[in-house]
C-alpha positions in Angstrom: 74.1 -65.1 100.5 70.5 -64.3 100.7 71.2 -60.5 100.5 73.3 -61.1 97.3 70.4 -63.0 95.7 67.9 -60.3 96.7 70.1 -57.6 95.3 70.5 -59.4 92.0 66.8 -60.0 91.8 66.1 -56.2 92.4 68.6 -55.2 89.7 67.0 -57.6 87.2 63.5 -56.5 88.1 64.5 -52.8 87.7 66.1 -53.6 84.3 63.0 -55.3 83.2 60.7 -52.4 84.4 62.9 -49.8 82.7 62.6 -51.5 79.3 58.8 -50.7 78.6 59.5 -47.0 79.5 62.3 -46.8 76.9 60.1 -48.6 74.4 57.2 -46.3 75.0 59.4 -43.2 74.7 60.8 -44.5 71.4 57.2 -45.1 70.1 56.2 -41.6 71.1 59.2 -40.1 69.4 58.3 -41.9 66.2 54.7 -40.7 66.3 55.7 -37.1 66.9 58.1 -37.3 64.0 55.4 -38.7 61.7 53.0 -35.9 62.7 55.6 -33.3 62.0 56.3 -34.8 58.6 52.6 -34.8 57.7 52.2 -31.2 58.7 55.2 -30.2 56.7 53.9 -32.0 53.7 50.5 -30.4 54.2 52.1 -27.0 54.4 54.1 -27.7 51.2 50.9 -28.7 49.4 49.2 -25.5 50.4 52.1 -23.5 49.3 52.1 -25.3 45.9 48.4 -24.7 45.5 48.8 -21.0 46.4 51.6 -20.7 43.8 49.5 -22.5 41.2 46.5 -20.2 42.0 48.6 -17.1 41.6 50.0 -18.5 38.3 46.5 -19.2 37.0 45.2 -15.8 38.1 48.1 -14.1 36.3 47.3 -16.1 33.2 43.6 -15.0 33.3 44.6 -11.4 33.8 47.0 -11.5 31.0 44.4 -13.1 28.7 41.9 -10.4 29.7 44.4 -7.7 29.1 45.1 -9.1 25.6 41.4 -9.3 24.8 40.8 -5.7 26.0 43.7 -4.6 23.9 42.4 -6.4 20.9 38.9 -4.8 21.2 40.4 -1.4 21.8 42.4 -1.7 18.6 39.4 -2.9 16.7 37.3 0.0 18.0 40.0 2.5 17.1 40.2 1.1 13.6 36.4 1.3 13.3 36.4 4.9 14.4 39.1 5.9 12.0 37.3 4.1 9.1 34.0 5.6 10.1 35.5 9.0 10.1 37.0 8.6 6.6 33.7 7.0 5.2 31.6 9.7 6.8 33.9 12.4 5.2 33.3 11.1 1.7 29.7 10.0 2.1 28.5 13.2 3.8 29.7 15.3 0.9 27.4 13.4 -1.4 24.5 13.4 1.1 24.8 17.2 1.5 24.3 17.6 -2.2 21.4 15.2 -2.2 19.8 17.0 0.8 20.1 20.3 -1.0 18.3 18.9 -4.0 15.6 17.4 -1.9 15.2 20.7 -0.1 14.9 22.5 -3.4 12.3 20.0 -4.6 10.3 20.4 -1.4 10.3 24.1 -1.7 8.9 23.8 -5.3 6.2 21.4 -4.1 5.3 23.8 -1.3 4.8 26.6 -3.7 2.5 24.4 -5.8 0.5 23.5 -2.8 0.2 27.2 -1.8 -1.0 28.0 -5.3 -3.6 25.2 -5.2 -4.7 26.4 -1.8 -5.1 29.9 -3.2 -7.1 28.6 -6.1 -9.3 26.5 -3.8 -10.0 29.5 -1.6 -11.0 31.5 -4.6 -13.4 28.8 -5.7 -14.9 28.5 -2.2 -15.5 32.2 -1.9 -18.3 32.4 -4.5 -21.9 31.3 -4.1 -23.5 29.6 -7.1 -26.4 31.5 -8.7 -26.9 29.0 -11.6 -30.2 27.2 -12.1 -30.3 23.5 -11.3 -30.8 22.6 -14.9 -27.5 24.4 -15.9 -25.7 22.7 -13.0 -26.8 19.3 -14.1 -25.9 20.0 -17.7 -22.4 21.0 -16.7 -21.8 17.6 -15.1 -23.5 15.5 -17.8 -21.0 14.4 -20.5 -23.9 13.5 -22.8 -25.3 17.1 -22.7 -23.9 19.8 -24.9 -23.1 23.1 -23.4 -25.0 25.7 -25.5 -23.9 29.3 -25.9 -26.7 30.3 -23.5 -25.4 28.0 -20.8 -21.8 29.1 -21.2 -23.0 32.7 -21.0 -24.9 32.1 -17.8 -21.9 30.3 -16.3 -19.6 33.2 -17.1 -22.0 35.7 -15.6 -23.3 33.9 -12.6 -21.2 30.8 -12.0 -18.6 30.3 -9.2 -14.9 29.9 -9.9 -15.4 26.1 -9.7 -18.3 26.1 -12.2 -16.4 28.3 -14.6 -13.5 25.8 -14.4 -15.9 23.0 -15.0 -17.3 24.7 -18.2 -13.7 25.3 -19.3 -12.9 21.6 -18.8 -15.9 20.6 -20.9 -14.9 23.0 -23.7 -11.4 21.5 -23.7 -12.9 18.0 -24.0 -15.1 19.2 -26.9 -12.1 20.6 -28.8 -10.3 17.3 -28.4 -7.8 18.5 -25.8 -8.6 15.5 -23.6 -5.4 15.5 -21.5 -5.8 19.2 -20.8 -9.4 18.6 -19.8 -8.3 15.8 -17.4 -5.6 18.0 -15.8 -8.2 20.7 -15.2 -10.6 18.2 -13.7 -7.9 17.1 -11.4 -7.5 20.8 -10.2 -11.3 20.9 -9.7 -11.0 17.7 -7.6 -8.4 19.4 -5.4 -10.8 22.3 -4.8 -13.7 20.0 -3.9 -11.4 18.2 -1.4 -10.4 21.6 0.1 -14.1 22.5 0.4 -14.9 19.0 1.8 -17.6 18.9 -0.8 -18.2 15.1 -1.0 -21.2 15.5 -3.4 -19.1 17.4 -5.9 -16.1 15.1 -5.5 -18.3 12.1 -6.5 -19.3 14.1 -9.7 -15.7 14.8 -10.5 -14.6 11.2 -10.0 -17.5 10.1 -12.2 -16.4 12.5 -15.0 -12.8 11.4 -14.8 -13.9 7.8 -15.1 -15.9 8.8 -18.2 -13.0 10.6 -19.8 -10.5 7.8 -19.2 -12.9 5.2 -20.5 -14.7 6.9 -23.4 -11.4 8.1 -24.9 -9.7 4.7 -24.5 -6.9 6.3 -22.4 -6.9 3.8 -19.5 -9.8 1.5 -18.8 -8.4 0.4 -15.4 -8.2 4.0 -14.3 -11.7 4.5 -15.6 -13.0 1.7 -13.4 -11.0 3.0 -10.4 -12.4 6.5 -10.7 -15.9 5.1 -11.1 -15.5 3.1 -8.0 -14.4 6.2 -6.1 -17.5 8.0 -7.2 -19.7 5.0 -6.0 -17.9 4.9 -2.7 -19.0 8.5 -2.0 -22.3 8.3 -3.8 -23.6 4.7 -4.0 -26.6 5.7 -6.1 -24.5 7.2 -8.8 -25.9 5.0 -11.6 -23.8 6.8 -14.3 -20.6 5.6 -12.6 -21.9 2.0 -13.0 -22.4 2.6 -16.7 -18.8 4.0 -17.0 -17.5 0.9 -15.2 -19.5 -1.4 -17.4 -18.3 0.2 -20.6 -14.7 -0.1 -19.5 -15.1 -3.8 -18.4 -16.7 -4.5 -21.8 -13.8 -2.9 -23.7 -11.4 -5.0 -21.6 -13.4 -8.1 -22.8 -14.8 -8.7 -19.3 -18.4 -9.0 -20.4 -19.8 -10.7 -17.3 -18.4 -8.0 -15.1 -19.8 -5.4 -17.5 -23.2 -7.0 -17.3 -23.2 -6.9 -13.5 -22.3 -3.2 -13.5 -25.1 -2.4 -15.9 -27.6 -4.4 -13.9 -26.6 -2.4 -10.8 -27.2 0.9 -12.8 -30.8 -0.4 -13.6 -31.5 -1.2 -10.0 -30.8 2.4 -9.1 -32.5 3.9 -12.2 -35.0 1.4 -13.7 -35.7 3.7 -16.7 -32.1 4.0 -17.7 -32.5 3.1 -21.4 -28.7 3.4 -22.0 -28.0 0.7 -19.3 -30.6 -1.6 -21.0 -28.9 -1.1 -24.4 -25.5 -1.8 -22.9 -26.9 -5.0 -21.3 -28.0 -6.0 -24.8 -24.4 -5.5 -26.0 -23.1 -7.6 -23.1 -25.4 -10.5 -23.9 -24.6 -10.2 -27.6 -20.9 -10.5 -26.8 -21.6 -13.6 -24.8 -23.8 -14.9 -27.8 -26.9 -15.0 -25.7 -28.9 -13.5 -28.6 -32.4 -13.9 -27.2 -31.5 -11.8 -24.1 -29.7 -9.3 -26.2 -32.8 -8.7 -28.3 -35.0 -8.4 -25.2 -32.8 -5.7 -23.7 -32.4 -3.8 -27.0 -36.2 -3.7 -27.3 -36.6 -2.6 -23.7 -34.2 0.3 -24.3 -36.2 1.3 -27.4 -39.5 1.0 -25.5 -38.2 3.4 -22.7 -36.6 5.8 -25.3 -37.6 5.3 -28.9 -35.1 8.0 -29.8 -32.2 6.1 -28.4 -30.8 5.8 -32.0 -29.6 9.4 -31.7 -27.3 8.4 -28.9 -25.8 5.3 -30.6 -22.1 5.7 -31.5 -20.1 4.2 -34.2 -18.9 1.3 -32.0 -22.5 0.2 -31.3 -23.4 0.4 -35.0 -20.5 -1.9 -35.8 -21.7 -4.5 -33.2 -25.2 -4.6 -34.8 -23.9 -4.7 -38.4 -21.4 -7.5 -37.6 -24.1 -9.6 -35.8 -26.6 -9.3 -38.7 -23.9 -10.4 -41.2 -22.8 -13.4 -39.1 -26.1 -14.8 -37.8 -27.3 -18.1 -39.3 -30.7 -18.3 -37.6 -33.1 -16.4 -39.9 -35.5 -15.5 -37.1 -32.9 -14.0 -34.8 -31.3 -12.3 -37.8 -34.6 -10.6 -38.7 -35.1 -9.5 -35.1 -31.6 -7.9 -35.1 -32.4 -6.2 -38.5 -35.7 -4.8 -37.0 -33.8 -3.3 -34.1 -31.2 -1.9 -36.4 -33.9 -0.3 -38.6 -35.6 1.3 -35.7 -32.3 2.7 -34.3 -31.3 3.9 -37.8 -34.6 5.6 -38.4 -34.2 7.6 -35.2 -30.6 8.4 -36.1 -31.7 9.8 -39.5 -34.0 12.2 -37.6 -31.0 13.9 -35.9 
């Protein structure tokens, strides 16, 4: 009986002990299955990502291929259009180039001719007296037959051209004279003769102003003469006269005053200052400067031109002050007396 009870107890105990083992095995199996499922799911996700990446890469490549194809097409069109455009435009440009080349050749021939003339002028050495040289470049001095003869016999090419320009001016061919003076200027530049350049600029300024051709050009040429030769008082007189004819009387006055600083006995500059003050209706100062001019050169009346006589005549007629009017009349009489002695 005891053996039976013991056997039953052992069987029960063994059954009880076996139960945790089975349970443990079951738990392990479930865990392993779960891990496998997770791994499979992870692998599937990786595969999906790889597929998506490949798809995206293909889309990018396709897009790039399309972009490259578009640009290649555009470039091809541009090349074709450029070729057609160039074909038509080049024909016109060739004609234009040929014309420019022809013009350039003509200008080159002119330059060569000027250079030849300049060399000829530079070859001679002047044998003229200083008095004749000064007379040649003074527009207020007349070229006598004796002077012209001396220039033709002993003058340089440049001096002969200068005498010719003066003769053209005297005969009323002002533009021809200006053109010749421009040629003379070219020679002086070739010779690097700054002193002579200043004289030519001065004379051009005189011609443009005195003949009422272009007062602005007259001022510009006068300025060029002064830049080279600051003590060229005659250039300041030219400038003052052109300013006066433009109605710029204050600027004219300043130019004349600069001429006097350089040459204090310049009676013409004093007379012109009188005109400037008269235009500004400062009659007292006008009278003072007219009288100064007469004191320096009592024969100034011989140099007075028609325009100056008109100024004086008009002022005498319009003045109301009897004292000032009489002073103007006295100046007029002195000038007129000298003029009658011409």
